[in-house]
C-alpha positions as CSV (number, residue, x, y, z in Angstrom):
1,M,97.9,107.5,112.2
2,A,99.6,107.1,115.6
3,K,101.7,104.0,116.0
4,R,100.5,101.7,118.9
5,N,102.6,99.6,121.1
6,P,101.4,96.0,120.6
7,R,102.4,95.0,124.1
8,I,100.1,97.6,125.8
9,L,96.4,96.9,125.7
10,P,94.2,100.0,125.9
11,A,92.6,101.1,129.2
12,R,88.9,100.5,129.5
13,R,86.4,102.0,131.9
14,I,83.4,100.0,133.2
15,P,80.3,101.8,134.2
16,A,80.2,102.9,137.8
17,A,76.5,101.8,138.1
18,L,75.1,98.6,136.5
19,S,71.5,98.0,135.8
20,K,69.7,94.9,137.1
21,R,69.7,93.6,133.5
22,E,73.5,94.1,133.3
23,R,74.0,92.3,136.6
24,A,71.8,89.4,135.5
25,A,73.8,89.1,132.3
26,I,77.1,88.9,134.1
27,I,75.7,86.2,136.4
28,R,74.3,84.3,133.4
29,R,77.8,84.5,131.7
30,M,79.4,83.2,134.9
31,N,76.9,80.4,135.4
32,A,77.3,79.3,131.7
33,L,81.0,78.5,132.4
34,R,81.6,74.9,133.3
35,G,84.4,73.1,135.2
36,R,87.7,74.8,135.9
37,P,86.7,78.2,134.2
38,H,83.6,78.4,136.4
39,T,85.6,77.5,139.5
40,F,88.2,80.2,138.7
41,V,85.6,83.0,138.2
42,A,83.7,81.9,141.3
43,E,86.9,82.1,143.4
44,I,87.8,85.5,142.1
45,A,84.2,86.6,142.9
46,R,84.4,85.2,146.4
47,Q,87.7,87.0,147.0
48,A,86.3,90.3,145.7
49,T,83.2,90.0,147.8
50,R,85.2,89.3,150.9
51,A,87.6,92.2,150.2
52,R,84.7,94.6,149.3
53,G,82.6,93.6,152.3
54,R,79.5,93.2,150.2
55,I,78.3,92.3,146.7
56,D,78.0,95.5,144.7
57,D,78.8,96.9,141.3
58,D,82.5,96.7,142.0
59,V,82.3,93.0,142.5
60,Y,80.2,92.6,139.4
61,G,82.8,94.6,137.5
62,I,85.5,92.3,138.7
63,V,83.5,89.2,137.7
64,Q,82.9,90.7,134.2
65,A,86.6,91.6,133.8
66,T,87.6,88.1,134.9
67,I,85.2,86.4,132.4
68,E,86.6,88.7,129.6
69,A,90.2,87.8,130.6
70,L,89.4,84.1,130.7
71,A,87.9,84.3,127.2
72,H,90.9,86.3,126.0
73,N,93.2,83.6,127.3
74,R,91.2,80.8,125.6
75,G,89.7,79.5,128.8
76,A,92.9,79.1,130.7
77,P,93.1,81.1,134.0
78,P,95.3,84.1,133.3
79,P,97.3,86.1,135.8
80,L,95.0,88.7,137.3
81,V,95.3,91.4,140.0
82,F,92.6,93.7,141.3
83,A,92.7,96.4,143.9
84,V,89.5,96.3,145.9
85,S,88.6,98.8,148.6
86,H,86.3,97.9,151.4
87,Y,83.1,99.8,151.1
88,Q,83.1,101.0,154.8
89,T,86.7,101.1,155.9
90,G,88.4,102.0,152.5
91,K,91.1,99.4,153.3
92,I,92.5,98.3,150.0
93,E,93.1,94.6,149.5
94,Q,94.7,92.8,146.6
95,V,92.6,90.1,144.9
96,G,93.8,88.0,142.1
97,F,95.5,84.9,140.7
98,L,98.9,83.7,139.5
99,P,99.0,80.4,137.6
100,P,101.2,77.7,139.1
101,G,104.8,78.2,138.2
102,V,104.4,81.9,137.4
103,R,106.4,84.1,139.8
104,Q,105.4,87.6,138.6
105,Y,102.8,89.4,136.6
106,P,103.7,90.1,132.9
107,S,104.7,93.7,132.1
108,R,101.7,94.1,129.7
109,G,98.0,93.8,130.2
110,R,94.8,95.7,130.3
111,F,93.9,98.3,132.9
112,I,90.2,98.4,133.8
113,T,88.7,100.8,136.2
114,N,85.4,102.4,137.4
115,D,87.3,105.0,139.4
116,P,86.7,108.5,137.9
117,R,90.2,109.5,138.8
118,F,91.5,107.2,136.1
119,S,89.5,108.5,133.1
120,R,90.7,107.7,129.6
121,D,91.8,111.3,129.1
122,R,94.0,111.3,132.2
123,L,95.5,107.9,131.3
124,S,96.2,108.8,127.7
125,G,98.8,111.4,128.7
126,L,100.7,108.8,130.8
127,K,103.7,107.0,129.5
128,P,103.3,103.2,129.4
129,N,105.5,102.6,132.5
130,A,104.1,105.5,134.5
131,L,101.7,103.3,136.5
132,P,103.4,101.3,139.3
133,A,104.1,97.7,138.6
134,P,102.0,95.2,140.4
135,P,103.5,93.3,143.3
136,P,105.5,90.2,142.3
137,Q,103.3,87.7,144.1
138,L,99.9,87.3,145.6
139,E,99.4,85.9,149.1
140,G,96.5,84.0,150.4
141,P,94.4,80.9,149.8
142,N,94.5,81.2,146.0
143,R,98.3,80.6,146.1
144,G,98.0,77.4,148.0
145,D,98.9,79.1,151.3
146,S,96.3,78.0,153.8
């Protein structure tokens, strides 16, 4: 049995196309959240929608991943970063959150994608540090910079 590095969470692919039922389930999960967790997920969804230029499966996937990260972190907003490409221009924008007092993203985490260029087979051959590190800070309204 291969030894796994406990600091590296496995990569996971989300489906490129979601059914109406899957979309509705994601929205129900988001609406079931109350208080700070709901506000956190709604803000990430707002940022993703603005960066993407529309609400589509990519935005739903970001909402789903945010809800899962929130649950994994016991309801406390975790550091998150998403790369979102605009559906028309292809411009890539960073969407995410760093908790107050945190200056950089941790060196471990989960990589989630719906991009076919990042299949599980292609990623399994990479060394843990082969992917570029995320930028040290986010800019924008979610960091208190208005």
